[in-house]
ZAMARGU-4260 file (C-alpha; in steps of 0.2 Angstrom, whole numbers, plus 5000, padded with zeros to 4 digits):
<rodrens>
0) 5670/5746/5582 | 5685/5751/5572 | 5697/5758/5586 | 5691/5743/5598 | 5698/5733/5585
5) 5715/5743/5581 | 5718/5743/5601 | 5717/5724/5604 | 5730/5723/5587 | 5742/5735/5595
10) 5741/5727/5610 | 5746/5711/5602 | 5760/5720/5594 | 5768/5727/5608 | 5774/5709/5615
15) 5794/5707/5611 | 5796/5694/5599 | 5813/5685/5594 | 5817/5696/5579 | 5819/5713/5579
20) 5808/5716/5563 | 5790/5720/5563 | 5778/5706/5557 | 5759/5707/5551 | 5748/5702/5566
25) 5730/5695/5563 | 5717/5700/5575 | 5706/5687/5584 | 5696/5675/5574 | 5679/5682/5568
30) 5683/5700/5570 | 5681/5708/5553 | 5682/5726/5547 | 5671/5734/5532 | 5671/5722/5519
35) 5677/5708/5529 | 5696/5710/5527 | 5706/5706/5543 | 5716/5719/5551 | 5734/5719/5547
40) 5749/5729/5553 | 5756/5747/5547 | 5770/5742/5539 | 5760/5730/5526 | 5758/5711/5522
45) 5772/5700/5525 | 5770/5682/5522 | 5786/5675/5523 | 5787/5659/5532 | 5800/5667/5542
50) 5791/5682/5548 | 5774/5674/5550 | 5768/5675/5568 | 5761/5658/5566 | 5778/5650/5564
55) 5782/5638/5578 | 5799/5649/5584 | 5788/5665/5585 | 5773/5657/5594 | 5784/5647/5605
60) 5793/5663/5612 | 5776/5673/5611 | 5769/5660/5624 | 5785/5657/5636 | 5787/5679/5638
65) 5768/5678/5640 | 5767/5667/5654 | 5783/5672/5662 | 5773/5685/5668 | 5765/5687/5685
70) 5747/5684/5685 | 5742/5701/5691 | 5752/5709/5676 | 5744/5698/5664 | 5728/5706/5671
75) 5737/5722/5667 | 5739/5719/5649 | 5722/5715/5646 | 5711/5732/5642 | 5693/5734/5646
80) 5687/5736/5628 | 5692/5717/5624 | 5681/5711/5638 | 5667/5721/5631 | 5669/5715/5614
85) 5669/5698/5618 | 5655/5699/5630 | 5646/5709/5617 | 5648/5694/5604 | 5645/5682/5615
90) 5629/5690/5620 | 5624/5692/5601 | 5627/5674/5598 | 5616/5669/5610 | 5602/5680/5605
95) 5604/5675/5586 | 5601/5656/5593 | 5587/5660/5605 | 5578/5668/5589 | 5580/5655/5578
100) 5575/5642/5590 | 5560/5653/5594 | 5556/5656/5577 | 5557/5638/5573 | 5546/5633/5586
105) 5532/5646/5585 | 5532/5642/5567 | 5528/5624/5571 | 5515/5628/5583 | 5508/5640/5570
110) 5508/5627/5556 | 5499/5614/5569 | 5485/5627/5576 | 5482/5636/5561 | 5466/5624/5558
115) 5460/5612/5572 | 5455/5611/5589 | 5463/5595/5598 | 5469/5588/5582 | 5482/5598/5575
120) 5492/5598/5558 | 5507/5603/5552 | 5506/5606/5533 | 5524/5606/5530 | 5528/5590/5535
125) 5510/5582/5534 | 5511/5577/5551 | 5494/5575/5564 | 5492/5574/5579 | 5476/5570/5590
130) 5477/5575/5607 | 5463/5571/5621 | 5454/5586/5632 | 5469/5588/5645 | 5480/5590/5630
135) 5489/5571/5630 | 5495/5566/5612 | 5485/5550/5609 | 5487/5547/5589 | 5500/5552/5578
140) 5499/5552/5560 | 5509/5554/5543 | 5499/5560/5527 | 5504/5559/5511 | 5519/5546/5513
145) 5525/5544/5496 | 5527/5564/5493 | 5544/5565/5500 | 5550/5581/5503 | 5539/5590/5489
150) 5533/5608/5492 | 5515/5611/5496 | 5505/5626/5487 | 5489/5634/5492 | 5475/5626/5479
155) 5470/5637/5464 | 5453/5647/5467 | 5443/5635/5457 | 5450/5620/5465 | 5445/5626/5483
160) 5427/5620/5490 | 5414/5630/5499 | 5413/5621/5514 | 5427/5628/5522 | 5441/5616/5519
165) 5458/5620/5518 | 5466/5615/5502 | 5484/5611/5499 | 5493/5604/5481 | 5508/5595/5476
170) 5511/5599/5458 | 5507/5587/5448 | 5505/5572/5463 | 5491/5576/5473 | 5477/5589/5481
175) 5472/5586/5500 | 5456/5594/5508 | 5457/5596/5526 | 5440/5601/5534 | 5435/5600/5555
180) 5418/5598/5563 | 5410/5596/5580 | 5397/5587/5586 | 5390/5586/5606 | 5406/5581/5614
185) 5414/5574/5597 | 5427/5581/5586 | 5430/5577/5568 | 5444/5578/5559 | 5440/5576/5538
190) 5454/5571/5526 | 5451/5568/5507 | 5466/5565/5496 | 5464/5566/5477 | 5477/5558/5466
195) 5482/5570/5449 | 5491/5556/5442 | 5487/5537/5441 | 5504/5531/5448 | 5500/5540/5465
200) 5491/5530/5478 | 5486/5542/5493 | 5496/5533/5508 | 5492/5539/5526 | 5499/5531/5541
205) 5495/5532/5560 | 5505/5527/5575 | 5500/5526/5594 | 5512/5525/5607 | 5499/5519/5621
210) 5481/5513/5619 | 5476/5498/5609 | 5465/5496/5590 | 5451/5487/5587 | 5437/5485/5573
215) 5440/5483/5554 | 5435/5464/5554 | 5443/5445/5557 | 5462/5442/5550 | 5472/5429/5549
220) 5477/5427/5566 | 5462/5436/5573 | 5471/5447/5585 | 5462/5455/5599 | 5467/5471/5598
225) 5471/5472/5581 | 5491/5478/5586 | 5495/5459/5591 | 5496/5453/5575 | 5498/5459/5557
230) 5490/5463/5540 | 5501/5467/5525 | 5495/5480/5515 | 5480/5471/5503 | 5463/5477/5497
235) 5451/5479/5511 | 5438/5466/5503 | 5432/5450/5511 | 5440/5433/5510 | 5444/5417/5517
240) 5457/5420/5530 | 5466/5404/5527 | 5468/5411/5511 | 5468/5429/5512 | 5470/5443/5524
245) 5453/5447/5529 | 5439/5438/5533 | 5419/5436/5528 | 5413/5452/5540 | 5421/5467/5538
250) 5418/5488/5542 | 5426/5503/5537 | 5427/5507/5555 | 5443/5507/5568 | 5442/5515/5586
255) 5457/5516/5597 | 5456/5514/5618 | 5462/5531/5617 | 5446/5538/5611 | 5450/5539/5594
260) 5440/5532/5578 | 5443/5530/5559 | 5431/5531/5547 | 5433/5528/5529 | 5421/5532/5516
265) 5413/5517/5506 | 5418/5523/5489 | 5437/5524/5495 | 5447/5510/5484 | 5453/5505/5501
270) 5469/5496/5505 | 5475/5494/5523 | 5490/5486/5533 | 5494/5483/5551 | 5512/5485/5559
275) 5516/5479/5541 | 5533/5491/5541 | 5535/5496/5559 | 5526/5491/5575 | 5511/5499/5582
280) 5508/5508/5562 | 5490/5509/5555 | 5490/5513/5536 | 5477/5519/5525 | 5479/5518/5506
285) 5469/5520/5490 | 5473/5511/5474 | 5465/5505/5459 | 5469/5487/5452 | 5461/5474/5441
290) 5452/5465/5452 | 5444/5472/5468 | 5442/5493/5463 | 5443/5490/5443 | 5428/5501/5441
295) 5429/5519/5449 | 5419/5535/5450 | 5436/5546/5449 | 5448/5543/5435 | 5461/5543/5448
300) 5462/5537/5468 | 5453/5546/5480 | 5458/5541/5499 | 5442/5549/5510 | 5441/5546/5528
305) 5438/5555/5544 | 5445/5555/5562 | 5435/5558/5576 | 5439/5559/5596 | 5430/5560/5612
310) 5433/5559/5630 | 5433/5540/5631 | 5430/5527/5618 | 5414/5519/5626 | 5405/5536/5624
315) 5412/5537/5605 | 5407/5521/5601 | 5389/5524/5607 | 5389/5539/5596 | 5393/5530/5580
320) 5383/5516/5582 | 5368/5514/5572 | 5353/5519/5582 | 5334/5514/5581 | 5338/5498/5571
325) 5321/5493/5576 | 5314/5506/5561 | 5304/5496/5550 | 5303/5479/5561 | 5287/5472/5562
330) 5280/5458/5575 | 5285/5445/5567 | 5303/5450/5565 | 5304/5454/5583 | 5300/5436/5586
335) 5311/5429/5574 | 5325/5436/5584 | 5319/5430/5600 | 5316/5412/5592 | 5335/5413/5587
340) 5340/5418/5604 | 5333/5407/5615 | 5331/5390/5602 | 5345/5381/5594 | 5349/5382/5576
345) 5349/5363/5570 | 5364/5361/5557 | 5360/5344/5549 | 5377/5333/5546 | 5378/5318/5535
350) 5391/5305/5535 | 5407/5304/5525 | 5402/5298/5507 | 5384/5299/5511 | 5371/5313/5504
355) 5357/5323/5513 | 5342/5318/5511 | 5324/5317/5519 | 5326/5303/5530 | 5340/5312/5537
360) 5331/5326/5542 | 5317/5315/5548 | 5327/5306/5559 | 5339/5321/5566 | 5324/5329/5572
365) 5317/5315/5581 | 5332/5312/5590 | 5332/5329/5596 | 5315/5328/5603 | 5321/5311/5612
370) 5333/5321/5622 | 5319/5329/5632 | 5330/5344/5638 | 5335/5353/5620 | 5321/5364/5615
375) 5315/5365/5595 | 5323/5378/5584 | 5327/5383/5566 | 5331/5367/5556 | 5346/5372/5543
380) 5350/5362/5527 | 5364/5367/5517 | 5363/5370/5497 | 5363/5351/5496 | 5346/5351/5494
385) 5346/5355/5475 | 5352/5343/5463 | 5366/5356/5458 | 5369/5373/5464 | 5357/5385/5456
390) 5343/5373/5454 | 5333/5382/5466 | 5322/5366/5468 | 5322/5351/5478 | 5331/5334/5472
395) 5316/5324/5469 | 5327/5308/5471 | 5330/5313/5489 | 5317/5321/5494 | 5302/5314/5486
400) 5289/5317/5500 | 5297/5332/5507 | 5282/5341/5509 | 5275/5329/5519 | 5290/5327/5530
405) 5291/5348/5532 | 5274/5347/5537 | 5279/5334/5551 | 5293/5344/5556 | 5283/5359/5559
410) 5270/5348/5570 | 5285/5344/5581 | 5287/5362/5585 | 5303/5364/5571 | 5305/5378/5558
415) 5315/5375/5540 | 5328/5386/5534 | 5335/5382/5516 | 5351/5389/5511 | 5353/5398/5495
420) 5367/5404/5486 | 5370/5417/5470 | 5380/5404/5460 | 5373/5394/5447 | 5383/5378/5442
425) 5386/5376/5423 | 5376/5359/5425 | 5360/5367/5434 | 5345/5367/5425 | 5344/5385/5426
430) 5362/5390/5420 | 5356/5391/5401 | 5341/5400/5405 | 5352/5412/5414 | 5363/5414/5400
435) 5349/5416/5387 | 5340/5429/5397 | 5358/5438/5401 | 5354/5437/5421 | 5372/5430/5424
440) 5390/5443/5428 | 5398/5443/5410 | 5416/5441/5406 | 5422/5459/5406 | 5433/5462/5391
445) 5420/5454/5377 | 5406/5464/5368 | 5393/5451/5370 | 5385/5442/5386 | 5397/5430/5387
450) 5396/5422/5406 | 5410/5425/5418 | 5415/5410/5427 | 5421/5404/5444 | 5424/5392/5457
455) 5410/5391/5473 | 5414/5377/5485 | 5415/5359/5480 | 5407/5367/5462 | 5422/5369/5449
460) 5414/5381/5437 | 5397/5390/5442 | 5391/5408/5434 | 5385/5422/5446 | 5368/5430/5447
465) 5371/5449/5441 | 5360/5456/5455 | 5362/5474/5447 | 5352/5468/5432 | 5334/5473/5434
470) 5327/5457/5426 | 5340/5445/5439 | 5329/5450/5453 | 5312/5446/5449 | 5318/5430/5441
475) 5325/5423/5459 | 5312/5432/5468 | 5297/5419/5459 | 5310/5404/5460 | 5312/5407/5479
480) 5294/5411/5482 | 5289/5396/5473 | 5298/5384/5484 | 5289/5393/5501 | 5272/5392/5492
485) 5275/5372/5488 | 5286/5366/5504 | 5280/5379/5515 | 5300/5383/5520 | 5301/5397/5534
490) 5317/5405/5528 | 5332/5404/5519 | 5349/5408/5524 | 5362/5416/5512 | 5377/5410/5507
495) 5384/5424/5498 | 5401/5420/5497 | 5417/5432/5499 | 5424/5445/5486 | 5436/5431/5480
500) 5423/5419/5474 | 5418/5433/5461 | 5425/5429/5442 | 5442/5436/5444 | 5435/5448/5426
505) 5418/5453/5432 | 5407/5463/5423 | 5389/5469/5432 | 5375/5478/5423 | 5379/5493/5434
510) 5395/5494/5442 | 5401/5493/5459 | 5415/5503/5464 | 5416/5489/5480 | 5413/5470/5476
515) 5408/5467/5492 | 5393/5479/5489 | 5386/5464/5480 | 5381/5458/5497 | 5373/5470/5504
520) 5361/5473/5486 | 5360/5452/5486 | 5353/5451/5503 | 5339/5467/5502 | 5334/5460/5486
525) 5330/5442/5495 | 5322/5451/5512 | 5311/5461/5500 | 5301/5446/5494 | 5304/5430/5507
530) 5310/5430/5525 | 5330/5429/5530 | 5335/5423/5548 | 5355/5423/5543 | 5369/5429/5530
535) 5387/5421/5528 | 5395/5439/5527 | 5391/5459/5525 | 5400/5475/5525 | 5385/5484/5532
540) 5374/5480/5546 | 5358/5469/5537 | 5341/5472/5542 | 5336/5464/5558 | 5331/5449/5559
545) 5345/5444/5550 | 5359/5438/5559 | 5376/5439/5553 | 5388/5422/5553 | 5404/5419/5561
550) 5415/5412/5549 | 5418/5392/5547 | 5428/5387/5561 | 5439/5371/5562 | 5437/5358/5574
555) 5453/5363/5584 | 5457/5371/5601 | 5466/5384/5589 | 5450/5387/5582 | 5440/5390/5598
560) 5452/5403/5604 | 5448/5413/5590 | 5428/5413/5592 | 5430/5427/5606 | 5441/5439/5597
565) 5431/5436/5582 | 5413/5438/5592 | 5421/5454/5601 | 5426/5461/5584 | 5409/5459/5575
570) 5401/5469/5592 | 5411/5482/5591 | 5410/5484/5572 | 5391/5487/5573 | 5384/5470/5570
575) 5375/5465/5586 | 5366/5448/5580 | 5378/5436/5576 | 5376/5417/5575 | 5392/5408/5578
580) 5395/5391/5569 | 5392/5372/5576 | 5398/5368/5594 | 5413/5357/5590 | 5419/5366/5574
585) 5412/5367/5555 | 5426/5357/5548 | 5441/5346/5552 | 5456/5354/5548 | 5471/5338/5550
590) 5484/5349/5554 | 5477/5360/5565 | 5470/5343/5575 | 5485/5335/5576 | 5494/5347/5583
595) 5482/5352/5596 | 5473/5337/5599 | 5479/5321/5607 | 5471/5306/5617 | 5453/5304/5615
600) 5452/5311/5599 | 5440/5303/5588 | 5448/5299/5569 | 5438/5309/5556 | 5438/5311/5539
605) 5442/5325/5526 | 5433/5340/5527 | 5422/5347/5515 | 5415/5365/5511 | 5430/5375/5516
610) 5425/5391/5507 | 5410/5397/5520 | 5392/5392/5522 | 5387/5373/5530 | 5396/5359/5530
615) 5386/5343/5527 | 5402/5330/5529 | 5406/5334/5548 | 5415/5321/5558 | 5412/5318/5577
620) 5424/5332/5587 | 5435/5328/5600 | 5425/5323/5617 | 5434/5337/5627 | 5434/5350/5615
625) 5415/5348/5611 | 5412/5350/5630 | 5423/5367/5630 | 5416/5373/5616 | 5397/5370/5620
630) 5401/5380/5638 | 5407/5394/5629 | 5391/5393/5614 | 5379/5393/5630 | 5384/5412/5633
635) 5383/5418/5614 | 5366/5424/5605 | 5365/5408/5596 | 5369/5392/5597 | 5370/5379/5583
640) 5373/5361/5583 | 5378/5350/5570 | 5381/5333/5582 | 5370/5330/5597 | 5378/5328/5614
645) 5370/5310/5613 | 5380/5304/5599 | 5395/5302/5610 | 5386/5289/5620 | 5393/5295/5636
650) 5382/5299/5653 | 5393/5313/5658 | 5392/5322/5641 | 5373/5320/5642 | 5372/5329/5660
655) 5385/5342/5656 | 5372/5347/5641 | 5358/5348/5652 | 5367/5358/5664 | 5371/5370/5652
660) 5355/5370/5644 | 5346/5374/5660 | 5360/5386/5664 | 5355/5395/5647 | 5335/5396/5650
665) 5337/5403/5668 | 5351/5416/5666 | 5357/5420/5649 | 5339/5419/5639 | 5331/5431/5650
670) 5344/5444/5650 | 5345/5442/5630 | 5326/5444/5626 | 5321/5454/5641 | 5336/5469/5639
675) 5349/5467/5629 | 5340/5464/5614 | 5330/5480/5616 | 5346/5490/5619 | 5355/5482/5604
680) 5338/5488/5593 | 5337/5505/5603 | 5356/5509/5603 | 5365/5497/5591 | 5376/5493/5605
685) 5382/5475/5605 | 5376/5461/5613 | 5392/5453/5618 | 5404/5465/5625 | 5422/5467/5629
690) 5427/5470/5645 | 5431/5489/5642 | 5414/5494/5638 | 5410/5490/5657 | 5424/5501/5661
695) 5435/5511/5648 | 5447/5520/5661 | 5453/5502/5667 | 5469/5499/5655 | 5467/5479/5661
700) 5451/5477/5652 | 5460/5480/5636 | 5473/5466/5641 | 5460/5452/5643 | 5457/5442/5626
705) 5448/5427/5632 | 5434/5434/5643 | 5417/5443/5637 | 5403/5450/5644 | 5382/5446/5640
710) 5378/5465/5641 | 5384/5474/5658 | 5380/5460/5671 | 5386/5444/5666 | 5407/5439/5663
715) 5411/5425/5656 | 5428/5415/5658 | 5428/5399/5647 | 5441/5385/5646 | 5449/5387/5629
720) 5465/5377/5630 | 5464/5356/5632 | 5469/5347/5648 | 5467/5364/5658 | 5457/5365/5674
725) 5460/5381/5680 | 5466/5398/5674 | 5467/5417/5677 | 5451/5427/5677 | 5450/5447/5678
730) 5434/5456/5686 | 5428/5474/5682 | 5425/5486/5696 | 5410/5481/5707 | 5403/5466/5717
735) 5403/5450/5707 | 5391/5432/5711 | 5402/5418/5707 | 5393/5406/5696 | 5401/5390/5702
740) 5402/5392/5722 | 5390/5408/5723 | 5403/5416/5735 | 5404/5435/5732 | 5419/5441/5721
745) 5427/5460/5724 | 5432/5467/5707 | 5445/5477/5698 | 5458/5463/5702 | 5463/5444/5697
750) 5457/5428/5703 | 5474/5418/5701 | 5473/5400/5698 | 5454/5401/5697 | 5446/5381/5698
755) 5437/5377/5682 | 5433/5357/5682 | 5429/5348/5666 | 5411/5350/5670 | 5409/5368/5675
760) 5411/5385/5666 | 5418/5400/5675 | 5404/5415/5674 | 5401/5428/5687 | 5386/5440/5689
765) 5385/5459/5692 | 5378/5463/5710 | 5374/5480/5718 | 5388/5487/5725 | 5383/5488/5742
770) 5379/5470/5742 | 5386/5459/5758 | 5384/5443/5765
</rodrens>
């Protein structure tokens, strides 16, 4: 090596220079000898500016003399050793680059493949990639968003679990457990973060480059799919979407159209955000706070969830759906389900300024019978049947002979349902007794039993029953049984409010890690003593025959457009039995109404009952809105009326109501009762389904937000905009019979500018694939 370098240098030294004096010459850049000293001439170093070969004159002379030589002569001047050296250095450089790149890629692949099949994890960058069966990336996640570049260490032996979980720790911040399980066709990846300090909130964010995300619950703008809207990082608890991020029915379950689900453990103090910091990003966080998650089972937050994947979202959703909902179902329960599906629910309104009374109930049922085409059903009374909320007795002034009236209602073929709630007004006759017996939720930071107060609808001050107290449940059950025995009430509807209706500084006898657990305990406690047909909110599916209500919707076109996404979301979350609100809307929102309705809209008063449940003061909705809303409700599991169609004094409205009633009796009810109720009870799949459940591999089905399917064989495309008489309709693969003109329609395509007159609703019945006229 030294010989070659000396040869190169001597070659350069033989080049004539302007001066006769020898000068020190540096070898080619980057060539070093022994300890890195550059080769020098034998005369020793001379660094004077006049003698340096790097001076301008010397370089100029050198170049002139070099290029003055003929080209062949230049080639002769180069010795073979110089080319060999340069070739060797080049090959060595390329080899190093290749080895470094290969080592990096190999290192990354080893890290990602170390633990999982189809779900890869990089423990240095904390990156999770979920892959489909054919190797396509379907979800990308970044775990531990707030850990920065901190180094991960293997857990100490005492912290390692015996379930084959991989354990990693970030000193004094967090510990991560990862586990993997596989079921038939379903692979699951389990993640558990344990905070090691109170100020670290485990946060994992996932992104998807394509596909769509569903589930969770109703959001403020009720986007379907979820990525079309946005939710800021907020506690995952029930609320009123007019004020809070999430609605009245939730489930910690999300599913992607790419065949990925995310389940979050019920004990996790969960916060969720969607598209908050960047588009198509979905984040989970564990955080303790002073309201939603003030009580907890661990000193520091824990984030515990699972990611599961399968071949497609239909099979995945079916795998996780609750099976055998019929378990424990009695024959009379099945009769209640069938009656709610086939007969209307009558929600009796009253005019603004007037109160619900016995005569209003009697006359309303009489008007229903006078129509001649509407079937009897359940008469639903709001909580206004009490003198004060929480009395649990009928107002003797407004209902002096209610036992006789209920007897008449029964003979007419109706059932009577009373709305109850877990709140007691401070003016209630039961409030003092409840305080004395310590039956109410108490203030958190007091030593004595001081009841914590809150607001409930129009009640400015109310206490809340502590359903975790062993004394409270028997006390309440006794009150309700007395009502049933005296008035022969058929069932109750539970208006449980939302998490935000609870007192802010609540303290239960037995603490709840999630404030929404109250709904489940309250519903189960009442259901064990008396009949219940509906509940206003839930976080877990109540036992049949209890139906879960949609949130109250304003009487506006904008609200009507939210019904289908909400119904589909509830179905995907595992609530097959749902009860929509009143036809035409549950209350009047002046801002929405003025923005969306003009023309023959009826002038209405102020709304009431804004926080959920049933409304007593409900003015007559806009006529066109009422008709289009009724067309939509005809195909939903339950029809709930507040205003009868005869109240418009328009024969056309009455005739359209007759036609829609006949349509439901002939086509919809047989499908509901004879087939899809059984499917829901056996397999837990929704009755009202999104189009992608018919064909999960059709990408267009995921883009349709204003159509739905009753089971697998009836597609409905209602008009949900004012003064609209045509619309776009998409039909999945197959042969479909047009419900308006009876023609056959080939599926897997759009029907553009499909005509839908005001007295018609677009629906299509699935036919055998070989059907031809």
